[in-house]
C-alpha positions in Angstrom: -34.1 -37.4 19.1 -35.5 -34.0 19.7 -38.3 -33.0 17.2 -37.2 -30.1 14.7 -39.8 -27.7 13.2 -40.4 -24.3 12.5 -41.6 -22.3 15.5 -44.9 -20.2 16.0 -44.3 -16.7 16.2 -43.6 -14.8 19.6 -42.2 -18.1 21.5 -39.6 -17.6 23.8 -36.6 -20.0 23.9 -33.0 -20.2 24.8 -30.2 -20.7 22.7 -28.5 -24.2 23.1 -25.8 -24.3 20.1 -24.4 -21.8 17.6 -23.2 -22.9 14.4 -21.9 -19.3 13.4 -24.6 -19.1 10.8 -27.3 -20.9 12.6 -28.3 -21.3 16.2 -30.4 -24.0 17.9 -33.1 -22.8 19.9 -34.8 -24.8 22.6 -38.3 -24.5 23.9 -38.8 -25.2 27.5 -42.5 -25.6 27.2 -42.4 -28.8 25.0 -39.0 -29.7 24.6 -38.7 -29.1 21.0 -35.7 -27.6 19.3 -35.5 -25.1 16.1 -32.7 -24.4 14.0 -32.5 -20.7 13.0 -30.2 -18.8 10.7 -28.3 -15.8 12.1 -25.7 -13.4 10.7 -22.5 -14.6 11.4 -21.7 -11.4 13.8 -25.3 -11.4 15.0 -23.9 -11.3 18.9 -26.1 -14.1 20.0 -24.4 -16.6 22.4 -25.4 -19.8 23.9 -27.4 -19.0 26.8 -29.2 -16.2 25.6 -33.2 -16.2 26.0 -34.7 -15.4 22.5 -38.0 -14.7 21.2 -38.9 -15.7 17.5 -40.9 -13.8 15.1 -41.3 -14.7 11.6 -38.0 -16.9 12.1 -36.3 -13.9 13.2 -34.4 -13.6 16.7 -34.7 -11.0 19.2 -32.5 -11.4 22.3 -34.0 -10.7 25.7 -32.2 -9.0 28.4 -29.2 -10.7 29.6 -28.9 -11.3 33.4 -25.2 -12.0 33.1 -22.3 -12.3 30.5 -19.0 -13.5 30.7 -16.4 -12.2 28.3 -12.9 -12.7 27.4 -9.9 -11.0 25.2 -7.8 -13.4 23.1 -4.1 -12.8 22.2 -5.0 -10.4 19.3 -7.3 -8.2 21.1 -10.5 -9.6 20.0 -13.2 -9.8 22.6 -15.4 -12.7 23.0 -18.5 -13.4 24.8 -18.3 -16.8 26.1 -21.7 -17.5 27.4 -24.9 -15.6 28.9 -27.4 -15.9 31.8 -24.8 -17.9 33.6 -24.3 -17.8 37.4 -21.3 -20.1 37.6 -17.9 -20.2 35.5 -16.4 -23.7 35.7 -12.6 -23.4 35.2 -11.3 -27.0 34.1 -7.5 -27.6 34.5 -5.2 -30.5 34.4 -1.8 -31.3 35.3 -1.3 -32.4 31.4 -1.6 -29.8 29.8 -0.7 -27.3 32.2 -2.9 -24.0 31.8 -1.0 -21.0 30.6 0.3 -18.8 33.3 -2.4 -16.5 34.7 -5.0 -18.4 33.1 -6.9 -19.1 36.3 -6.4 -15.7 38.0 -8.0 -13.9 35.1 -10.7 -16.4 34.7 -11.3 -15.8 38.6 -11.2 -12.3 38.4 -13.7 -12.0 35.1 -16.3 -14.3 36.9 -16.4 -12.4 40.0 -16.6 -9.1 38.1 -19.6 -10.3 36.0 -21.1 -11.7 39.6 -20.4 -15.2 38.5 -19.5 -17.9 41.1 -16.0 -19.3 39.8 -15.2 -23.0 40.7 -12.2 -25.0 39.9 -12.4 -28.3 38.5 -8.9 -30.5 38.5 -9.5 -33.2 36.1 -7.3 -36.0 35.2 -6.5 -37.2 38.8 -5.6 -40.6 37.7 -2.5 -39.2 36.0 1.0 -39.8 38.1 1.7 -35.9 38.0 -1.9 -34.9 39.4 -1.0 -35.4 43.3 1.6 -32.8 43.3 -0.6 -30.3 40.9 -3.5 -30.6 42.9 -1.3 -29.9 46.3 -0.2 -26.8 44.3 -3.4 -25.8 43.2 -5.1 -26.0 46.9 -2.0 -24.3 48.5 -2.8 -21.3 46.3 -6.9 -21.4 45.9 -8.4 -23.2 48.3 -9.4 -20.3 50.7 -10.6 -18.5 47.7 -13.2 -20.8 45.8 -14.5 -24.2 45.6 -12.4 -27.2 44.0 -13.5 -30.4 42.3 -11.2 -33.0 41.8 -12.2 -36.1 39.3 -11.0 -38.4 36.6 -13.4 -38.1 33.8 -11.9 -41.1 32.0 -12.3 -43.5 35.0 -15.7 -41.8 36.0 -14.4 -41.0 39.7 -14.9 -37.8 41.8 -18.0 -36.8 39.6 -20.7 -37.0 42.5 -20.1 -33.6 44.3 -20.2 -31.9 40.9 -23.4 -33.5 40.0 -24.7 -32.5 43.5 -23.6 -28.8 42.8 -25.3 -28.5 39.9 -28.5 -29.9 41.0 -29.1 -26.9 43.1 -30.3 -25.3 40.0 -27.1 -23.5 38.5 -25.9 -23.0 34.8 -22.3 -22.8 34.4 -20.0 -23.1 31.6 -16.6 -25.1 31.0 -13.8 -23.0 30.0 -10.0 -24.3 29.8 -7.3 -25.0 28.0 -7.7 -27.4 25.0 -7.0 -30.8 25.9 -8.0 -30.4 29.6 -10.8 -33.0 29.3 -13.9 -30.7 29.1 -15.9 -32.8 26.8 -14.8 -36.0 28.8 -16.4 -34.4 31.8 -19.8 -33.8 30.0 -19.5 -37.4 28.3 -19.2 -38.8 31.9 -22.0 -36.5 33.3 -24.4 -37.4 30.3 -23.2 -40.3 28.6 -25.7 -40.3 25.9 -24.2 -36.8 24.3 -21.0 -38.8 23.0 -19.0 -35.6 22.4 -15.8 -36.3 20.7 -12.6 -36.2 22.7 -9.1 -36.0 21.9 -5.5 -36.7 23.1 -2.8 -35.2 24.4 0.6 -34.7 21.9 3.4 -36.4 23.5 5.9 -33.8 22.3 4.1 -30.6 23.2 2.0 -31.8 25.9 -0.9 -30.0 24.4 -4.4 -31.2 23.4 -6.3 -31.2 20.1 -9.3 -28.8 20.0 -12.2 -31.2 19.8 -15.1 -28.9 20.9 -15.9 -26.6 17.7 -19.5 -25.4 18.9 -20.6 -24.1 21.9 -23.3 -26.2 23.4 -25.9 -26.3 26.4 -26.6 -29.4 27.9 -29.4 -30.1 30.7 -28.2 -32.4 33.3 -30.6 -35.3 34.3 -30.3 -34.3 38.2 -30.9 -30.6 37.5 -28.8 -27.6 36.4 -27.1 -26.7 33.0 -23.7 -27.0 31.4 -22.2 -25.0 28.3 -19.3 -26.9 27.0 -17.0 -24.5 25.0 -14.3 -24.7 22.6 -10.8 -24.9 24.4 -8.6 -21.8 24.2 -5.5 -20.8 25.9 -5.8 -17.1 26.5 -8.4 -15.3 29.2 -7.7 -11.7 28.6 -9.6 -9.2 30.9 -12.2 -7.2 29.3 -13.5 -4.0 30.9 -12.1 -5.1 34.0 -11.1 -1.8 36.5 -8.3 -1.6 38.8 -10.7 -1.3 41.5 -12.5 -4.5 40.5 -8.9 -6.3 40.2 -8.0 -5.5 43.6 -11.2 -6.8 45.1 -11.4 -9.6 43.2 -8.0 -11.2 43.0 -7.8 -14.6 44.3 -5.9 -14.4 47.3 -6.8 -11.2 48.9 -10.1 -12.1 50.6 -8.4 -11.8 54.0 -7.2 -8.4 53.5 -10.8 -7.5 52.4 -12.0 -8.3 55.9 -10.0 -5.6 57.4 -10.2 -2.4 55.1 -7.0 -0.5 53.6 -6.9 3.1 54.6 -8.1 4.2 51.1 -11.4 2.9 49.7 -9.8 3.0 46.3 -6.5 1.3 47.1 -4.6 -0.6 44.3 -2.5 -2.6 46.5 0.8 -1.3 45.0 2.4 1.5 47.4 -0.3 3.4 49.1 0.0 3.9 52.9 -1.8 1.5 55.5 -2.3 -1.0 52.6 -3.9 -4.6 54.4 -2.6 -6.1 51.2 0.9 -4.8 51.6 1.0 -5.5 55.2 -0.2 -9.3 54.5 2.7 -9.5 52.2 5.5 -8.1 54.5 4.0 -10.6 57.3 3.9 -13.7 55.1 0.0 -13.9 54.9 0.2 -13.6 51.1 3.0 -15.0 49.0 5.4 -12.8 47.3 4.9 -14.8 43.9 1.1 -14.4 44.1 1.5 -10.5 44.7 3.7 -10.3 41.7 1.3 -11.8 39.7 -1.1 -9.3 40.8 1.0 -6.2 40.1 1.4 -7.8 36.7 -2.2 -7.6 36.2 -2.6 -4.7 37.6 -0.5 -3.0 35.2 -2.1 -4.9 32.2 -5.6 -3.6 33.6 -4.4 0.0 33.6 -2.9 0.0 30.2 -6.3 -1.6 28.9 -8.1 1.4 30.7 -5.8 4.1 29.1 -5.9 2.4 25.5 -9.7 3.3 24.5 -9.0 6.9 25.5 -5.7 7.2 23.5 -7.4 5.5 20.5 -10.5 8.4 21.0 -7.9 11.5 21.2 -6.1 10.2 18.0 -9.4 9.7 16.3 -10.4 13.2 17.2 -7.2 14.7 16.2 -7.5 13.0 12.6 -10.8 14.6 12.4 -9.8 18.2 13.0 
């Protein structure tokens, strides 16, 4: 067990666990940890680099941060100083519609590399689900297939992270994020849950975001499961650039640099849809997300105008 102690002033560390009113800070220089109290809404997240002075945290500038919006419109920072987003899915439970696409767009807009991890390859439903996933996303990003329960398919992920990546696991409750970490790091022994036979949904067994150092190199953050990945601060231009499946269209530019791929003339995406190069169902999902992004862009302006009218 790593030693807990009161840190000397002006030591730099990284937040490796967040408990709401306290955080665990790891000091790489001697591999010790300290628990420091923070305000519940301090804004600190796992992965933050901090300096401690008189047991007060000062956050250093982030190189990246990944945010999502929940179903109620609340904004959440998933992790900081990342370079990889690991989207964990399985055939049981299935991810909510649009979850994967929103996560990929959010990652790319935050300059992170998204990868897909398809867990539970031992289940009978997995083969058909993997085929469906590969048909949509194989050309867009790297896909790992594994069974954490049986310990198969882990080696490629270990090799990937040994290159020095820091990533975060995100995915719906019950897809096996903690099980994968247990397979990668057996000594951490994270609690895992079972799937409800009636609703085919998992129980949220991870309640605290934690950062773990992999033995072969790299770092992984395990986050609580969630079923919504709303877009935050994503522009229509970013969506049109980062939507998975439009990569081929990007190699031959549309006529207009700010093309939204909706009805503009000489749009390469629309041409590919007409030619069968982009699936019509995928294009429909894109248009739905475009409408969502445009509504979110209008809403802050509307609120500001309404606030100004109330003051006058």
